[in-house]
Backbone bond lengths (Angstrom), bond angles and torsions (degrees), N, CA, C in turn:
res aa  C-N    CA-C-N  psi(-1)  N-CA   C-N-CA  omega(-1)  CA-C   N-CA-C  phi
1 M - - - 1.461 - - 1.538 108.97 -
2 R 1.403 115.21 -43.85 1.428 118.48 179.11 1.507 111.40 -61.14
3 T 1.333 115.20 -40.84 1.486 118.83 178.38 1.508 111.39 -60.56
4 L 1.361 117.41 -41.66 1.471 120.93 179.85 1.510 110.71 -61.72
5 R 1.348 115.74 -41.74 1.478 119.27 179.60 1.538 110.92 -62.20
6 V 1.327 115.34 -42.56 1.477 119.35 178.95 1.510 110.58 -60.39
7 V 1.341 116.97 -43.50 1.462 121.01 -179.64 1.528 111.47 -62.66
8 L 1.384 113.35 -46.26 1.474 117.15 -179.57 1.534 112.28 -63.42
9 L 1.348 115.80 -39.04 1.464 120.32 179.43 1.519 110.11 -65.81
10 S 1.337 116.05 -40.01 1.442 119.96 177.86 1.508 113.13 -62.84
11 L 1.355 115.23 -43.08 1.471 119.67 177.61 1.512 110.41 -63.62
12 L 1.356 117.54 -40.90 1.445 120.70 -179.55 1.511 111.91 -63.38
13 M 1.332 117.98 -43.51 1.449 121.64 178.33 1.509 112.35 -64.19
14 S 1.348 114.54 -38.67 1.474 119.08 178.79 1.548 109.50 -64.47
15 G 1.345 115.54 -41.00 1.461 119.16 179.28 1.494 112.48 -63.37
16 L 1.339 116.80 -41.32 1.447 121.38 178.66 1.512 110.32 -64.07
17 A 1.324 116.35 -43.46 1.461 120.42 179.52 1.507 110.68 -60.96
18 F 1.345 116.93 -42.56 1.467 121.59 179.60 1.526 109.98 -64.55
19 A 1.354 116.67 -41.23 1.470 120.74 179.94 1.514 110.82 -62.96
20 C 1.352 115.69 -43.33 1.465 119.69 179.23 1.521 110.65 -64.60
21 T 1.370 114.97 -41.07 1.468 118.59 -179.01 1.517 109.56 -64.75
22 A 1.369 116.50 -41.54 1.462 119.70 -177.93 1.516 110.42 -68.21
23 A 1.340 117.11 -33.93 1.473 118.76 -176.27 1.545 112.21 -80.89
24 A 1.329 116.33 -21.45 1.437 119.57 -174.21 1.541 113.67 -59.25
25 P 1.352 119.51 -47.39 1.466 116.01 179.37 1.517 113.86 -59.56
26 A 1.350 118.10 -38.51 1.465 120.08 178.87 1.515 110.75 -61.35
27 Q 1.382 115.88 -42.85 1.454 117.89 179.73 1.537 111.38 -66.26
28 I 1.314 117.79 -38.45 1.434 120.68 178.53 1.524 110.21 -63.79
29 D 1.353 116.38 -42.85 1.434 120.38 179.71 1.511 111.55 -60.91
30 Q 1.386 115.05 -42.18 1.445 119.18 -179.06 1.535 111.05 -65.72
31 Q 1.337 116.75 -38.67 1.451 119.79 177.70 1.499 112.47 -65.83
32 A 1.376 114.80 -41.44 1.455 119.23 178.26 1.509 111.00 -63.58
33 E 1.351 115.94 -39.63 1.466 119.30 179.94 1.522 110.34 -66.69
34 A 1.343 117.29 -40.22 1.444 120.38 -179.92 1.510 111.94 -65.73
35 A 1.352 115.70 -31.02 1.450 120.06 -175.61 1.520 112.95 -86.93
36 S 1.347 117.15 0.92 1.431 120.22 -179.47 1.499 112.17 -62.47
37 P 1.327 121.48 130.14 1.466 122.50 -176.28 1.497 113.09 -72.35
38 F 1.348 118.64 -17.06 1.451 121.00 -176.62 1.507 107.78 -124.40
39 E 1.331 117.62 114.42 1.430 123.42 175.81 1.527 107.55 -116.48
40 L 1.327 115.91 85.74 1.438 121.73 -173.18 1.523 110.25 -94.19
41 D 1.349 115.76 139.46 1.461 120.66 177.04 1.554 107.05 -85.59
42 T 1.314 116.26 108.29 1.449 120.45 -174.28 1.529 112.45 -89.74
43 A 1.329 117.06 -7.35 1.472 120.34 179.82 1.555 110.49 -71.85
44 Y 1.316 114.61 141.18 1.459 118.56 176.55 1.524 109.42 -75.47
45 H 1.315 117.36 137.91 1.451 122.96 178.46 1.519 108.69 -113.17
46 I 1.318 114.43 126.66 1.470 121.85 -175.10 1.524 110.61 -67.14
47 Q 1.339 116.34 135.74 1.456 123.17 -179.36 1.481 111.00 -127.92
48 G 1.342 115.86 162.47 1.472 121.00 174.86 1.501 111.12 -54.39
49 G 1.336 118.27 138.23 1.444 123.15 -179.80 1.523 113.78 93.63
50 D 1.325 116.89 -14.37 1.464 118.96 177.71 1.522 111.16 -69.05
51 Q 1.307 116.55 144.66 1.473 121.84 172.00 1.517 107.86 -101.10
52 I 1.342 115.04 123.77 1.485 119.56 -175.59 1.522 109.30 -121.79
53 S 1.320 115.81 156.86 1.457 122.50 172.63 1.520 107.12 -112.26
54 V 1.335 116.69 130.07 1.449 123.63 176.58 1.517 108.53 -116.26
55 S 1.324 117.90 111.75 1.433 121.50 -179.62 1.535 109.60 -112.85
56 I 1.342 115.88 141.92 1.439 121.91 -178.95 1.528 108.90 -124.71
57 D 1.322 118.08 113.29 1.445 122.69 -174.91 1.556 109.38 -63.01
58 D 1.337 117.25 -34.02 1.458 119.92 -175.19 1.504 111.88 -72.87
59 D 1.319 119.34 -26.16 1.442 122.99 -177.20 1.515 110.44 -148.51
60 P 1.355 116.83 85.96 1.489 120.05 -175.69 1.541 112.78 -58.48
61 T 1.320 118.16 -20.50 1.476 119.52 179.18 1.515 112.37 -66.04
62 L 1.340 117.49 -21.86 1.447 121.39 178.82 1.521 113.75 -85.99
63 T 1.339 117.43 -8.54 1.460 122.68 177.81 1.524 109.29 -63.76
64 Q 1.344 114.65 131.39 1.486 118.44 -177.41 1.519 109.94 -158.02
65 N 1.334 113.76 161.00 1.476 121.69 171.17 1.515 108.36 -100.25
66 L 1.342 114.59 135.97 1.474 120.08 -176.90 1.530 110.38 -133.18
67 T 1.324 115.01 153.78 1.461 121.03 172.83 1.544 109.13 -104.03
68 V 1.305 115.64 126.21 1.490 120.21 -179.23 1.528 106.93 -74.75
69 L 1.324 115.69 128.44 1.457 121.20 -178.89 1.548 110.03 -71.04
70 D 1.343 115.62 166.56 1.471 119.78 -176.91 1.517 113.50 -59.95
71 D 1.368 116.43 -28.35 1.473 120.09 179.05 1.520 112.67 -84.16
72 G 1.367 117.64 4.91 1.449 120.07 175.44 1.535 114.21 85.99
73 T 1.328 117.18 15.55 1.472 120.73 -177.97 1.541 110.50 -111.54
74 I 1.338 114.71 162.05 1.455 121.51 172.27 1.538 107.59 -130.92
75 D 1.294 116.88 155.56 1.480 122.91 175.55 1.501 107.75 -103.01
76 F 1.340 117.31 109.21 1.446 120.63 -172.75 1.553 109.79 -128.85
77 P 1.345 116.39 91.62 1.484 119.13 177.81 1.524 109.84 -62.60
78 P 1.316 119.15 145.95 1.477 126.57 -0.36 1.519 114.54 -88.27
79 A 1.344 117.12 3.76 1.473 120.51 -175.62 1.539 112.48 -74.01
80 G 1.334 116.44 -22.28 1.447 120.21 -179.26 1.525 113.11 87.68
81 T 1.319 117.62 -145.96 1.480 122.17 -177.37 1.525 109.14 -79.57
82 I 1.373 114.84 127.78 1.446 121.36 -179.14 1.532 108.53 -125.71
83 A 1.310 118.40 128.51 1.460 123.17 178.71 1.534 110.27 -87.11
84 I 1.338 116.44 117.81 1.468 118.50 178.94 1.534 110.61 -130.67
85 G 1.321 118.09 4.79 1.457 121.10 179.27 1.512 112.58 -60.64
86 G 1.313 118.09 134.74 1.475 122.77 -178.26 1.500 114.36 85.35
87 M 1.337 116.66 -5.06 1.480 119.68 179.62 1.521 111.04 -92.37
88 S 1.328 116.67 156.27 1.448 121.23 169.28 1.525 107.78 -74.24
89 P 1.363 118.77 161.51 1.473 118.40 175.19 1.523 113.74 -55.36
90 A 1.304 117.95 -37.75 1.491 120.59 177.85 1.497 111.26 -64.82
91 Q 1.355 118.58 -43.00 1.455 120.88 178.26 1.525 110.84 -66.42
92 A 1.347 117.12 -36.52 1.461 120.75 178.67 1.540 109.37 -64.16
93 A 1.358 116.56 -38.99 1.457 119.15 179.85 1.529 111.27 -63.08
94 V 1.312 115.86 -40.77 1.478 119.65 176.49 1.521 111.37 -63.22
95 Q 1.332 115.89 -42.02 1.457 118.93 -179.97 1.532 111.84 -64.11
96 I 1.331 117.31 -42.13 1.486 120.09 178.46 1.509 110.96 -66.80
97 A 1.343 117.04 -41.54 1.460 120.26 178.28 1.529 111.07 -61.08
98 R 1.318 116.84 -38.95 1.479 120.32 179.27 1.525 111.57 -63.47
99 R 1.335 115.08 -37.57 1.457 120.07 -178.68 1.543 111.41 -75.62
100 L 1.326 116.63 -21.05 1.482 120.06 -178.37 1.537 112.63 -92.68
101 R 1.313 117.92 -5.41 1.465 120.21 -176.01 1.513 114.52 -59.91
102 P 1.352 119.67 -33.59 1.453 118.68 176.00 1.536 112.87 -65.06
103 Y 1.324 117.22 -16.52 1.461 121.08 -175.85 1.522 113.15 -112.09
104 M 1.358 116.94 -20.40 1.463 119.98 -177.14 1.515 108.46 -140.10
105 I 1.316 118.31 151.08 1.441 123.60 177.65 1.511 110.25 -91.19
106 R 1.325 116.19 113.58 1.460 123.86 178.17 1.542 111.57 47.54
107 P 1.305 118.90 62.28 1.459 120.92 179.99 1.504 111.74 -66.61
108 H 1.323 117.25 137.54 1.468 121.72 176.51 1.519 108.43 -98.43
109 I 1.318 116.97 111.62 1.463 123.60 -174.87 1.499 110.98 -108.71
110 V 1.333 116.64 140.29 1.475 121.58 173.26 1.516 106.57 -127.98
111 V 1.344 117.41 123.79 1.432 122.56 178.13 1.522 109.02 -115.21
112 S 1.323 115.16 132.29 1.480 120.52 178.12 1.519 108.78 -135.61
113 V 1.326 117.03 148.52 1.459 123.29 -179.82 1.520 106.91 -89.68
114 V 1.356 116.46 115.23 1.468 120.00 -179.53 1.525 109.93 -81.98
115 K 1.320 116.01 -41.59 1.463 120.61 -178.20 1.505 109.89 -150.81
116 E 1.355 117.27 130.84 1.438 119.74 176.96 1.516 110.63 -72.06
117 G 1.330 115.62 143.07 1.463 120.80 173.61 1.524 111.55 -75.80
118 T 1.308 117.97 177.27 1.446 122.18 178.00 1.520 110.41 -114.87
119 L 1.301 114.06 156.60 1.449 122.69 -177.08 1.548 106.72 -123.56
120 E 1.359 115.95 119.11 1.437 119.30 -179.37 1.536 110.93 -96.21
121 V 1.313 115.97 119.74 1.489 121.21 178.94 1.504 109.79 -128.84
122 T 1.319 115.86 159.79 1.452 121.74 176.85 1.508 109.36 -114.80
123 V 1.332 117.95 129.84 1.453 122.69 -178.47 1.530 108.01 -116.44
124 L 1.345 117.08 123.97 1.449 121.31 -174.77 1.529 108.69 -132.60
125 G 1.350 114.70 166.64 1.454 120.50 175.20 1.521 112.27 98.66
126 D 1.325 115.47 -140.80 1.458 122.32 -171.31 1.532 112.46 -84.52
127 V 1.343 115.27 57.83 1.459 121.95 172.45 1.540 107.69 -119.11
128 K 1.340 116.83 162.84 1.461 119.50 -174.41 1.504 111.83 -68.60
129 T 1.306 119.87 -37.55 1.461 121.74 -177.03 1.501 110.47 -136.56
130 P 1.362 119.12 83.35 1.439 121.53 178.80 1.535 111.13 -61.58
131 G 1.323 116.17 153.04 1.484 120.81 176.93 1.478 111.81 152.82
132 K 1.366 114.90 -170.09 1.449 122.51 178.35 1.517 110.33 -92.23
133 Y 1.351 116.95 141.27 1.426 122.03 -178.27 1.517 111.37 -139.56
134 D 1.333 114.50 145.36 1.457 121.29 175.02 1.493 107.90 -98.48
135 L 1.346 116.81 118.83 1.445 122.21 177.66 1.518 109.65 -107.98
136 R 1.321 116.90 170.70 1.447 120.76 173.11 1.549 107.03 -63.92
137 S 1.323 115.52 160.39 1.451 119.14 -172.10 1.536 113.58 -62.47
138 Q 1.302 117.18 -22.38 1.465 120.64 177.45 1.543 111.58 -107.42
139 G 1.326 114.88 32.61 1.456 120.32 -178.51 1.537 111.84 -62.55
140 R 1.309 114.52 146.60 1.445 121.88 -178.55 1.540 111.10 -120.27
141 L 1.320 115.67 179.57 1.463 121.22 -175.43 1.515 112.39 -55.46
142 L 1.357 116.91 -46.67 1.470 120.30 -178.00 1.545 111.01 -67.32
143 D 1.327 116.87 -31.23 1.470 119.81 176.81 1.545 109.35 -62.35
144 A 1.340 115.95 -42.11 1.478 119.46 -178.25 1.537 109.68 -67.92
145 I 1.337 116.87 -44.06 1.472 119.16 -179.61 1.520 111.20 -65.59
146 A 1.309 117.92 -39.01 1.479 121.19 177.53 1.550 110.34 -65.11
147 A 1.341 116.82 -39.40 1.482 119.35 179.30 1.499 110.79 -62.95
148 A 1.306 117.70 -31.17 1.480 122.84 178.69 1.525 113.28 -86.42
149 G 1.313 116.68 12.16 1.470 120.05 175.27 1.505 114.57 90.03
150 G 1.326 118.28 3.63 1.450 120.65 -179.61 1.511 112.67 85.56
151 I 1.339 114.72 175.30 1.450 121.08 -179.13 1.511 111.66 -84.34
152 D 1.321 117.13 134.48 1.460 121.50 179.74 1.524 109.13 -68.81
153 P 1.348 118.26 116.31 1.452 121.43 -177.19 1.520 114.51 -90.05
154 S 1.314 117.24 9.27 1.483 119.58 -168.07 1.537 113.74 -63.04
155 D 1.353 117.89 -30.29 1.434 117.69 -176.63 1.549 113.10 -98.76
156 G 1.320 117.63 5.92 1.461 121.17 171.94 1.539 113.24 63.74
157 G 1.332 114.83 -162.16 1.451 120.05 179.53 1.512 112.57 80.04
158 V 1.315 114.64 -172.20 1.463 119.63 -178.98 1.527 109.42 -78.61
159 Y 1.327 114.46 160.53 1.457 118.37 177.05 1.520 111.21 -73.06
160 P 1.323 119.29 144.70 1.456 121.59 -179.18 1.511 111.44 -80.03
161 D 1.322 116.62 176.32 1.444 121.43 173.17 1.536 109.34 -89.46
162 A 1.311 116.12 123.12 1.467 120.35 175.37 1.518 110.97 -76.75
163 R 1.322 115.71 149.98 1.461 121.14 176.96 1.496 109.08 -120.07
164 I 1.302 116.57 135.26 1.468 123.34 -177.94 1.538 108.24 -121.97
165 A 1.317 116.45 123.78 1.461 122.86 177.42 1.512 109.44 -113.71
166 T 1.340 115.75 134.56 1.450 120.92 175.18 1.510 109.48 -94.36
167 P 1.332 118.32 162.58 1.475 120.08 178.64 1.523 112.36 -60.26
168 G 1.312 117.13 -20.83 1.500 120.57 176.20 1.479 114.42 -78.99
169 G 1.360 118.60 -6.14 1.441 121.35 178.33 1.524 114.05 96.84
170 D 1.320 118.21 0.46 1.480 119.87 177.23 1.525 109.41 -75.19
171 V 1.328 116.75 142.70 1.462 121.64 -178.78 1.524 109.84 -126.61
172 A 1.288 116.80 133.11 1.470 122.16 176.80 1.515 109.05 -123.85
173 T 1.324 116.31 143.75 1.467 122.41 178.81 1.537 108.89 -111.54
174 I 1.338 116.41 127.89 1.459 121.98 -176.97 1.534 108.70 -120.76
175 S 1.306 117.60 130.81 1.457 123.08 178.01 1.555 108.21 -78.31
176 L 1.322 116.68 106.12 1.476 119.55 175.87 1.516 110.12 -70.15
177 Q 1.305 118.78 -26.68 1.451 121.27 176.35 1.520 111.39 -60.03
178 N 1.375 113.56 -47.88 1.457 117.92 179.88 1.530 112.81 -70.04
179 L 1.352 115.21 -32.16 1.467 119.50 -178.83 1.528 110.65 -75.26
180 L 1.335 117.21 -49.84 1.478 120.26 -173.90 1.528 113.22 -84.26
181 Q 1.318 117.34 -38.89 1.475 120.44 -177.99 1.536 110.69 -94.20
182 G 1.348 115.92 -38.88 1.459 119.31 -177.01 1.524 114.06 -84.56
183 G 1.342 116.38 -15.81 1.473 120.35 177.60 1.513 114.31 74.54
184 D 1.347 117.86 22.96 1.463 120.29 179.54 1.535 108.94 -81.67
185 V 1.314 117.32 91.02 1.474 122.26 -174.85 1.523 111.93 -66.25
186 S 1.325 118.27 -18.51 1.479 119.56 178.21 1.527 111.51 -64.40
187 L 1.339 117.65 -18.54 1.451 120.77 179.39 1.521 113.32 -84.06
188 D 1.333 116.92 -5.77 1.464 120.54 176.07 1.531 106.70 -83.92
189 V 1.334 114.51 77.22 1.483 121.68 -169.50 1.523 110.87 -78.32
190 P 1.324 117.93 150.93 1.472 121.68 175.87 1.531 109.45 -70.97
191 L 1.327 116.17 150.98 1.463 121.63 -178.19 1.534 110.76 -108.52
192 Q 1.333 115.37 155.09 1.433 120.47 176.82 1.529 110.92 -97.67
193 Q 1.330 115.63 162.25 1.443 121.48 174.49 1.529 109.60 -58.96
194 G 1.342 117.73 128.76 1.465 121.36 178.82 1.512 115.95 82.50
195 A 1.365 116.60 7.96 1.455 118.51 -177.57 1.552 111.63 -68.93
196 I 1.314 117.48 154.84 1.433 123.13 174.86 1.534 108.54 -116.90
197 V 1.339 115.96 125.79 1.465 121.65 177.23 1.522 106.90 -108.19
198 Y 1.344 114.62 125.98 1.477 120.89 -179.14 1.516 108.63 -119.95
199 V 1.312 117.31 123.55 1.458 123.45 177.44 1.501 107.95 -111.39
200 P 1.347 119.39 105.17 1.470 121.56 -177.71 1.520 110.73 -64.73
201 G 1.331 114.05 146.06 1.474 119.70 170.77 1.518 111.13 -70.97
202 R 1.308 117.99 168.52 1.468 120.97 -176.48 1.503 112.92 -98.11
203 M 1.352 119.03 -15.15 1.476 122.13 179.40 1.512 108.75 -111.11
204 T 1.340 118.08 139.61 1.458 121.17 -179.57 1.524 110.53 -114.24
205 F 1.342 114.88 155.76 1.458 121.47 175.04 1.537 108.66 -157.90
206 D 1.346 116.09 171.61 1.454 121.50 -174.88 1.519 111.24 -100.30
207 V 1.327 116.26 143.47 1.468 123.86 167.46 1.532 107.10 -137.20
208 Q 1.323 116.36 166.17 1.453 122.45 176.91 1.523 110.60 -109.80
209 V 1.319 116.42 136.61 1.477 121.27 173.72 1.530 105.67 -123.69
210 L 1.320 116.45 116.44 1.446 123.03 -177.03 1.515 111.32 -118.71
211 G 1.348 116.25 165.23 1.476 119.79 174.27 1.516 111.52 97.45
212 A 1.334 115.25 -142.20 1.464 123.18 -171.10 1.526 111.76 -82.98
213 V 1.329 116.12 68.78 1.464 122.45 172.23 1.515 108.15 -131.30
214 D 1.294 116.94 165.38 1.481 121.29 -177.09 1.507 112.42 -68.21
215 H 1.309 118.20 -38.82 1.470 120.06 -176.17 1.531 110.09 -134.14
216 P 1.351 116.81 77.07 1.465 120.03 179.78 1.507 111.74 -65.72
217 G 1.324 114.85 151.23 1.482 120.32 176.58 1.531 110.14 136.91
218 V 1.310 114.56 -159.75 1.471 121.44 -179.08 1.532 108.86 -80.97
219 I 1.328 116.23 132.65 1.445 119.95 176.26 1.537 108.34 -131.69
220 V 1.295 116.15 161.60 1.465 122.40 -178.30 1.526 107.63 -104.67
221 V 1.351 115.01 128.75 1.454 121.21 177.92 1.524 108.48 -124.31
222 R 1.309 116.21 171.90 1.471 121.84 -179.34 1.510 109.85 -111.74
223 Q 1.347 113.68 157.47 1.446 120.58 176.86 1.547 109.90 -55.32
224 G 1.309 117.38 130.26 1.453 121.71 -179.32 1.513 112.48 97.34
225 D 1.348 118.93 -13.94 1.441 120.92 177.45 1.527 111.11 -67.86
226 R 1.327 114.88 151.57 1.453 121.00 -177.55 1.509 109.69 -115.67
227 V 1.355 114.63 176.80 1.458 120.25 -178.37 1.507 111.98 -54.62
228 S 1.324 118.13 -42.10 1.454 120.18 -179.77 1.507 112.60 -59.98
229 M 1.383 117.49 -34.07 1.467 120.65 178.59 1.526 110.44 -65.51
230 A 1.310 116.72 -42.22 1.470 120.72 -178.08 1.513 110.01 -64.03
231 I 1.327 117.79 -41.76 1.468 121.53 179.90 1.497 109.88 -67.75
232 A 1.332 118.23 -37.90 1.458 121.84 176.91 1.518 112.35 -61.80
233 I 1.347 114.55 -41.31 1.467 119.01 176.84 1.516 111.53 -64.85
234 A 1.331 116.38 -43.84 1.472 120.72 179.97 1.537 112.20 -68.71
235 G 1.334 116.82 -21.87 1.444 120.22 176.82 1.512 114.62 98.59
236 D 1.337 114.14 124.50 1.489 120.41 -179.87 1.510 108.92 -129.08
237 S 1.320 117.69 63.76 1.444 121.10 177.70 1.530 108.06 -81.04
238 R 1.339 115.87 169.68 1.468 120.41 -179.77 1.523 111.49 -60.80
239 T 1.308 117.45 -32.11 1.435 120.20 -178.12 1.530 112.20 -68.52
240 A 1.335 116.79 -22.39 1.476 120.24 179.45 1.513 110.71 -68.27
241 N 1.345 117.95 -29.25 1.464 122.35 177.59 1.544 111.57 54.72
242 A 1.335 116.13 47.48 1.453 121.46 -174.43 1.531 111.41 -83.35
243 D 1.313 116.40 143.49 1.440 122.40 171.29 1.542 107.90 -101.60
244 L 1.348 114.45 94.85 1.452 119.45 -174.67 1.527 114.20 -81.56
245 N 1.313 116.44 5.77 1.457 120.56 176.84 1.541 112.54 -97.35
246 R 1.364 115.41 -3.81 1.470 117.80 -177.46 1.536 109.17 -133.56
247 I 1.318 117.74 48.03 1.467 121.97 -179.31 1.515 110.56 -78.87
248 A 1.307 116.94 144.57 1.488 123.38 176.65 1.533 108.86 -113.74
249 L 1.322 115.66 124.54 1.476 121.60 177.66 1.554 106.83 -111.47
250 T 1.347 115.71 122.98 1.458 122.48 178.49 1.511 108.34 -110.10
251 R 1.336 115.39 127.00 1.481 120.67 -176.43 1.525 111.32 -127.68
252 H 1.330 115.78 136.94 1.452 121.27 176.52 1.529 109.07 -101.83
253 F 1.312 116.59 128.15 1.463 123.12 -177.43 1.512 112.01 -97.58
254 P 1.342 118.39 156.80 1.462 122.14 -177.37 1.539 112.29 -56.85
255 N 1.304 118.78 -30.30 1.483 119.99 -177.95 1.514 112.87 -80.56
256 G 1.339 117.55 3.20 1.463 121.45 177.71 1.519 114.45 96.07
257 S 1.319 118.42 -8.75 1.453 120.31 -179.68 1.528 110.38 -79.51
258 V 1.317 115.70 157.88 1.462 123.80 -179.58 1.506 109.46 -125.60
259 G 1.332 117.80 134.72 1.422 123.77 178.77 1.517 112.39 -125.29
260 T 1.317 118.66 140.54 1.442 123.71 175.92 1.509 109.95 -122.53
261 Y 1.350 115.67 130.95 1.435 121.48 -172.48 1.522 111.06 -129.15
262 G 1.337 117.43 136.89 1.441 122.01 176.23 1.513 110.98 -83.94
263 I 1.329 116.24 138.16 1.466 121.47 -176.68 1.537 109.53 -130.26
264 N 1.338 114.73 133.69 1.456 121.47 174.54 1.548 106.82 -116.52
265 L 1.331 114.93 109.53 1.469 119.12 -172.83 1.548 111.47 -76.31
266 Y 1.352 119.65 -12.81 1.427 119.40 -175.85 1.532 112.56 -59.06
267 P 1.337 121.09 -53.03 1.456 118.16 179.58 1.508 113.65 -65.71
268 A 1.330 117.83 -26.64 1.449 121.92 179.80 1.526 110.72 -65.76
269 L 1.326 116.29 -47.79 1.457 119.84 -173.86 1.544 112.37 -89.86
270 E 1.329 116.78 -27.35 1.456 118.35 -177.94 1.557 110.67 -83.05
271 R 1.360 116.23 -38.05 1.457 118.20 -176.88 1.533 112.30 -110.89
272 G 1.338 117.64 -1.16 1.423 120.07 -179.25 1.504 114.11 70.62
273 D 1.342 116.25 27.54 1.477 122.49 179.83 1.516 108.77 -88.20
274 E 1.344 116.52 98.86 1.461 120.90 -174.23 1.506 113.31 -69.53
275 R 1.341 119.57 -9.27 1.465 120.35 176.72 1.515 111.63 -64.20
276 Y 1.331 116.32 -24.31 1.457 120.86 -178.38 1.535 111.33 -96.32
277 D 1.323 117.38 6.80 1.480 121.73 179.19 1.516 108.09 -135.88
278 P 1.339 118.58 74.71 1.459 121.57 -170.71 1.527 113.81 -66.06
279 V 1.324 115.19 151.39 1.460 122.17 175.96 1.559 107.87 -69.31
280 L 1.325 115.32 137.44 1.458 120.87 -177.40 1.514 112.10 -77.63
281 K 1.337 115.64 151.86 1.451 122.93 174.28 1.508 108.63 -122.84
282 P 1.377 117.86 155.69 1.450 120.56 178.97 1.535 110.96 -54.94
283 G 1.340 116.98 134.26 1.443 120.42 175.78 1.536 114.50 89.07
284 D 1.322 117.59 -2.13 1.488 119.22 178.71 1.547 111.44 -62.55
285 T 1.331 113.82 147.30 1.480 120.00 174.10 1.543 107.66 -120.97
286 I 1.309 115.10 129.43 1.478 120.78 179.30 1.521 108.31 -114.42
287 F 1.289 116.65 125.99 1.464 121.10 175.36 1.537 109.28 -112.08
288 V 1.340 114.94 126.40 1.473 121.30 179.62 1.521 107.08 -111.15
289 P 1.340 119.10 113.31 1.453 122.07 -179.63 1.536 111.04 -74.16
290 E 1.306 115.61 160.40 1.447 121.50 177.56 1.531 108.35 -83.55
291 A 1.343 116.17 139.05 1.437 120.33 -178.65 1.512 110.50 -72.79
292 D 1.346 116.10 139.46 1.443 120.64 -179.05 1.522 111.80 -107.69
293 G 1.365 117.24 12.92 1.450 121.77 -178.97 1.514 107.93 172.21
294 R 1.323 117.05 -166.33 1.428 122.45 -178.78 1.528 108.41 -70.98
295 V 1.362 115.41 126.63 1.464 120.36 -176.06 1.506 108.58 -106.11
296 R 1.342 117.69 139.78 1.463 123.47 179.88 1.518 109.37 -61.71
297 G 1.357 114.25 126.52 1.464 119.66 176.65 1.525 113.79 73.90
298 E 1.335 117.50 16.48 1.476 119.65 -175.06 1.501 112.88 -59.86
299 S 1.361 117.95 -49.49 1.466 120.96 -176.38 1.519 110.32 -64.99
300 F 1.347 117.00 -39.76 1.491 119.44 -179.14 1.505 110.73 -64.18
301 I 1.345 116.85 -47.75 1.473 121.62 -178.05 1.505 110.06 -62.61
302 S 1.312 117.81 -44.58 1.477 121.28 179.43 1.500 111.01 -59.92
303 G 1.341 117.24 -39.64 1.466 120.95 178.88 1.533 111.59 -63.26
304 I 1.308 115.77 -44.42 1.488 119.85 178.53 1.509 111.15 -62.83
305 L 1.351 117.16 -46.74 1.441 121.63 -177.51 1.526 110.66 -68.22
306 Y 1.346 117.84 -28.67 1.438 119.81 174.89 1.537 110.71 -61.38
307 L 1.342 114.71 -46.89 1.486 118.86 178.91 1.527 110.85 -64.56
308 L 1.381 117.78 -38.33 1.415 120.39 178.62 1.546 110.54 -64.13
309 G 1.345 115.46 -41.25 1.447 119.44 176.85 1.498 112.20 -60.31
310 A 1.349 116.63 -40.95 1.474 120.33 175.79 1.503 111.50 -60.03
311 L 1.338 116.78 -41.90 1.455 121.71 179.69 1.525 110.74 -62.68
312 L 1.329 115.35 -47.90 1.470 119.31 -172.27 1.518 113.82 -75.02
313 H 1.325 117.09 -23.71 1.481 118.88 -179.56 1.507 112.82 -100.41
314 F 1.356 116.32 0.22 1.480 119.35 -176.38 1.527 110.45 -68.56
């Protein structure tokens, strides 16, 4: 009997040792996975403007291609409006199936992205080619800066803090130094439709803004700033009643000559044509006349400059 107990105990200990040995690699793998410094979400998330295909195995007649609206919803009869923005295709399929349950028994839904939508953003400030750019629907801060040719490194020093304004007026500040030099990828934030990204220059100088602005006088701008930036800093509220299509820019040149140029900001801000929004130089004087009637593009320009003002004063 004693011998039988010894044998059983030996077999039990051997089994435990084998179980521990078999479990060890899984535990090590889990620990290694948990310790990974980068946990990136690789799943695609549906955005406004995406074209998706929704197929239903139970009823092929309901299979259709749809365009996701800007608010992240789709219109899918008979369920009606369904919000799927920000979801993965698999999550969207579950959401659609849940909404169809009153009409179908356990519907099997498959959602796939046929074509990604585009994201229109404006990039201004100390980048090589400021303007409007179309990014992929899930475009991020670095995508926008790269589309604008990257940051101008000519004046050296540390990277500035980028400012991002949404159409709703919210402003976020992102440390490009921590993102680009420190490698903090969490700062590469996603952008919204119509967002404005402003990268301040590293050198400052004075210009004058006179006429129909909220705060006429000498203001401080940064290298790479344009006329629109100076007017945004000086203020373009409705009470200013500015005519931004007939701006006069006076510039003093090193040889002593003086030049005055007419500027129409409408094509610059509406079409992203930077030729109509020149880069400022030290000592420039900007005169903004008062509007004498309805000005072409007035509401659009004022809206853009309002966002710029929010960015610059944040």
